[in-house]
N, C-alpha and C positions, 0 to 999 in steps of 0.2 A: 488635544489629540495624543500628544506624547504621554506615555505611561498611563494610558487609559485602555480599557478592554475594547477591542475592535473585532467585529465579525467580518472575516475576509470574504473576498469574491470566490464563488464556487463554480464548479465545472458541470457541464452536461456530458452525456456519454454518446459514443458512436462505435459501431462494431468494426468498421473497416478503415484503414489508413487511406489518405488521399494526398495528392499534390495540389498546391494552390499558392501562387506567388503572393497572394494577399495575406498569407499566414506565415508565422514562424512555428517551428516544431522543436519541442524540448523532450528529453527523456523524462519519464514519470518515475520519481523516486519513491521508495516504499518506507515511509516513516510517519512523523507527526507534522502537521502544519504548525509552524512557529513564526510569530511576529516578533522581530528583534527591534527594540527601541533604544536609541542612544542619544544622550545629551552630554556633551563634554566627555568625561571619563565614566559616566554612569551608564550601565547597560542593564536592561531588563528583558525578559523573554516571556511571551504569553502564548497559550495554545489558541486554537480557533474558537474554543468555548469561553475564552477569557481567563483561564487559570494561569496564574503566574508560576513559572517553573524555574526561575533564575537559579535558586539555590540547588536544585536537583541536577544542574549541569554546570558545575563550577568552571569548566573550561571555556564557557561562553564569555567570561570576563576578558579573555585575551582577544576577542573579536574587536574590541575598541581600537586596538592599534592597527587593525586592517580596514577600518571604515573611516574614510578621510573627512567626511562632513562632520560638523559640530552637532547638529540636530537631525537625526535620521530615523526613519522607520522602514524596515525591510521585511518583505514577505518571503518566507523561507520554508524549506522542508528540513526538519531535523532528522538525521539518519545515523545509523551505525553501519559501517562498511565491514564486510567479511568476504574475503576472496574476490574482491572487486565488485561486489553487488551489495545493495542496501538490504538489511535484514530487519524487518519490522519488529519481530519479537525482541531483539536486542535493545532497540530504542524504547519500546514500550516498557520492558522490564526496568530500564533506568528511570523512566518517567514516573514509575510508581513508588520509587524509593523515597523515604523521608529521613532515615537514620544517617547522620553525617558520615559515620564510619563506612557504612555500606555504599554511600554515594561516592566517597573517595576511592574505594576499591573498584567500583564499577567504572568510574572515569578512567582508571588505569587499564582495566581489562577490556572495556568496550568504549573507547573514546568516541564522542559524538562529533559529527561534522554538520554544519548548517549550510545548505545549498540555497543561495539567494537567487530569486527569480523576478523580483519586482521591487520598485521603489515607490512608497506611498507618501513619503515626506522627506524632503532634503532642504532644510532651512525654511521651507514653506510647503504647503500641500501640493502634491504632484499628481493626484489621482485623475485630474481632468485632462492631463496630457496623453497623447496617443502612446500606446504600448511601445512602438518603435523608438520614441524619444526616451521613454523611461528605461528601456534596455540600454541605450547608449549612456544614460546617466548612471545606471547601475555599474557598468564597467569602469566608469570614472571614479566611483565611490569606493568600490570594494577591491582590495588587493588580495589575491588568493593566498590562503594559508592552509594548514592542516585542520583548522577549526571552521573556517568560513571560506566560501568560494562562490562566484557567480556561476549559475548553471550554463552549460553549453547549449547552443541552439543552432538550427539551420533554417534557411529561408526557402520555402516552397516545396522542399523534398521530403514530405512526410512518409511516403512509401519506403524510401531507402532507409530512413532513420528507424522506422518500425522493424524492418528486417534486421538491422544491427542490434536492436534491443532484444529481439527473439534469440539471436545467436548468443548473446551474453547472458541470457536468462534474467533480464530486467523486467520490470513490471509493465512497461508499455511506453506510450508517448502522450504528449499533450499538444494540441493544436491551438494557437492563439492568433486571433485576427490582429494584424499590425496596427490598425487604426483604433482598436478598442480602448476605451477609458476604463478606469478601475471603479467598480460599483460594489460597495460594501453590502454584505448580507444578501447577495443576489446570486442565483444560479444562472449564469449567463450562457447564451448560445454562441457567444464570441470565443469562449474557452471550452475546448472539447477534449475529454480524455478518451484514449483508445487503448484498451488494455490487451495484453497478450494472454492467450489461453495457457493454463497450467495443466500438467498431467501428474497424476499420483496413483499409486497402488493402495487399495483399501481392503479392509476386512468386511465381509458381509455379515451383519449382525441380525438382520431380520428382513421381512418383506411384507408388503400389503397388496391386496388385489382390488380393494374398494376405496375410493371410486375409480382409481386407476392402478395398474401395476406399478410398483416402485420398490427398489431396494433401499434398505437403510444401511449405510456403510459407516465404518469407523476407522480410527487410527490409534496407535499407541503413542503416548506422550511421556515425557520424563516422569510425571507425577501420577499418571492414570493410564490404564490400559483399556482398549476397546471403547474409547469415547466416541459416541455417534457424532458425525461431522456433516452428513448430508442425507437427504432423501432424494433418490435419483429416479426420475420418472421417464426420462427420454433417452433414446439411443438404441433401444433393443429391436431386434427383428422378432417376428412371431415364433420362429424356430428356437431362438435363444430363450425366450420366455418359457416355452413348453419344456425344453430340456432342463432348465433350472427347476421348474416346479416338480418335474419327475424325480430329479436327484435329491432335492432338499427335504423330502418327506421324512427321511430317516434321521434328520438333524433337528427336528422340531423340539422346542423346549416349552416356553410359556406363550400363551396367546392372550392378548388383551385388546382393549379398544383401539390401540395405536397400531399394533402389528402382530404378526406371527414371528416370534423370536426364535433364533436357531443357534446351535453351537457355532462358535466363531472359527470355522475350519475352512471356509471358502473365501477366495479373494477375487477382486476385479479391479480393472483399471478404469478410472474416470478422468474426465477433463472438467475444469471449473474456471470461472472467470476471476473471482477474487474471494477473499476470506474475511470474515468479520473478526472483531476483537476477541470473540469467544470461540474462535476456531471453527465456525460454521462456513462451509464452502458454498458459495453462491453460483447459480446457473450450472449446477453439476449435470453432466451428461455421461451416460454409460459408453464405454469403448469396447471392452472385451473381458471375458472371464479369464482368470489366471489359475488354471488348475494345478500348475507346478509351483506356485508361489507359497512360501511359508507365511502363515498369518502373523507370526511374531516379527516378520521383517517389514510389515506395513507400518511404518513409523513416520511421524511428522518431523521433517528436518527443516529447521528455519530459525 
């Protein structure tokens, strides 16, 4: 089991937070799922797909001093913190590097932290133990440092923790049944992610009316402008659709099978649930047109 590729336990989704004394609730960190394996002074790190990333994060070697067990496997989220919140792009950019010089520079500029939330192995397999027991074992094994720390959690009070994460612009929370065992490569209903909605101002790049009305919206990134990030089908009133279609005729450019494209001069605010690795925004919903917004100010910040 040690130093082998393992497929971690996965979460199901729920839209609303809840209170339940049979659950613990943790913040949901925005990074990569990372399994840290330790035996003596040897440390290795693997992603959820089994890719070994030890050399890409040289600071991970210092976690050995903070993990008290001789043979241990920890389930973690690898993150990079910026202004008190985890920034997915920073960790992902680091995870793609292979040049040792670039890796060293990135480790200095965007140091990684590994937030441990479960113990799979501690001198023997622990996955059959209830989560509540594994949590206590985690606190005994891991001494907090700048590179590794056990995640905080509360018992029963999911609604309150969700509100705190919204105030701090964190990703959301995770609810876990205290009695749950750890099941590899399983999407379990005992572990539930409850994400916070995000809001962003976007450039309208085009629209379609068939089979449903939808706006195609985009953002400016460091390396590309007006990149499409979502097709937004929901959230409009009939009056908003009519007004948009009346105004936009003068902005038409190319029409193809996908959409009627327009000059990028109009903006709108949307909300979305999460973002893919290719910057596509999932569950996007229209909120309002922004007639005073400058399209060049619609940028991805992350």
